C-alpha positions as CSV (number, residue, x, y, z in Angstrom):
1,M,-3.5,13.2,-20.8
2,R,-2.2,11.5,-17.9
3,P,-4.7,9.4,-16.0
4,S,-5.5,9.8,-12.4
5,P,-4.5,8.5,-9.8
6,L,-5.9,5.1,-8.2
7,W,-6.8,6.3,-4.3
8,F,-9.1,4.5,-1.8
9,E,-9.5,3.6,1.6
10,T,-8.5,0.7,3.3
11,T,-9.8,-1.2,5.9
12,Y,-5.8,-1.0,7.4
13,R,-4.9,0.8,10.6
14,C,-1.8,2.4,11.5
15,P,-0.1,0.6,13.6
16,S,1.1,4.3,14.9
17,C,-1.8,6.2,15.4
18,G,-4.7,3.6,14.3
19,A,-6.4,6.0,11.4
20,P,-7.0,4.4,8.3
21,L,-4.9,3.9,5.7
22,V,-5.2,4.9,2.1
23,Y,-3.8,3.1,-1.0
24,I,-2.8,5.1,-3.7
25,E,-1.8,4.0,-7.1
26,K,0.1,6.6,-9.5
27,G,3.3,7.0,-11.7
28,G,4.3,3.2,-11.5
29,A,3.9,3.3,-7.8
30,A,2.1,1.9,-4.9
31,V,1.3,3.5,-1.7
32,L,0.2,2.3,1.0
33,K,-0.3,6.0,3.5
34,C,-1.2,6.9,6.7
35,Q,-3.0,10.7,6.1
36,A,-2.9,11.1,10.0
37,C,0.8,10.5,10.7
38,G,2.2,10.4,7.7
39,G,3.9,7.3,7.3
40,S,3.5,5.4,3.9
41,V,5.5,3.0,2.3
42,W,5.8,2.1,-1.3
43,T,6.4,-0.1,-4.2
44,E,6.4,-0.3,-7.9
45,L,3.7,-1.6,-9.2
46,R,5.8,-4.4,-11.3
47,E,5.9,-6.1,-8.2
48,A,2.3,-7.1,-8.2
49,G,3.2,-9.6,-10.5
50,R,4.7,-11.4,-8.0
51,F,1.1,-12.0,-6.8
52,V,-0.6,-12.9,-10.1
53,V,-1.6,-16.4,-10.1
54,G,-3.9,-17.8,-13.2
55,G,-4.0,-14.1,-15.0
56,R,-5.6,-12.8,-11.8
57,L,-3.8,-10.3,-9.2
58,E,-4.1,-11.6,-5.3
59,W,-5.4,-8.4,-4.4
60,R,-5.6,-9.6,-0.4
61,R,-2.3,-10.9,-0.7
62,F,-0.7,-8.2,-2.5
63,M,-1.9,-5.4,0.0
64,E,-1.2,-8.1,3.3
65,F,2.3,-7.6,1.7
66,L,2.1,-3.7,1.5
67,Y,0.8,-4.0,4.8
68,A,3.7,-6.2,6.5
69,A,6.2,-3.5,4.4
70,Y,4.3,-0.7,6.4
71,A,4.2,-2.2,9.6
72,Y,8.3,-3.1,9.5
73,R,9.1,0.5,8.4
74,L,7.5,2.0,11.3
75,A,9.1,-0.4,13.6
76,M,12.2,0.2,12.3
77,K,11.6,3.5,13.2
78,A,10.7,3.2,16.6
């Protein structure tokens, strides 16, 4: 039996449309996605290892990394 994906709405907003972004963990990937306009960015979950300090994930830094990648991707599309 496969585990259910982790999914939650974040406090981050899509720079394009202003809708809240959702975080999804599924199949070894972490995804930040806008359900309103469809923009998204993903990384392999093992990338989160870069944000582990003293055996604990620095969640805020990891989310800032994903959001920066999301904003950059949108800017490159413009």
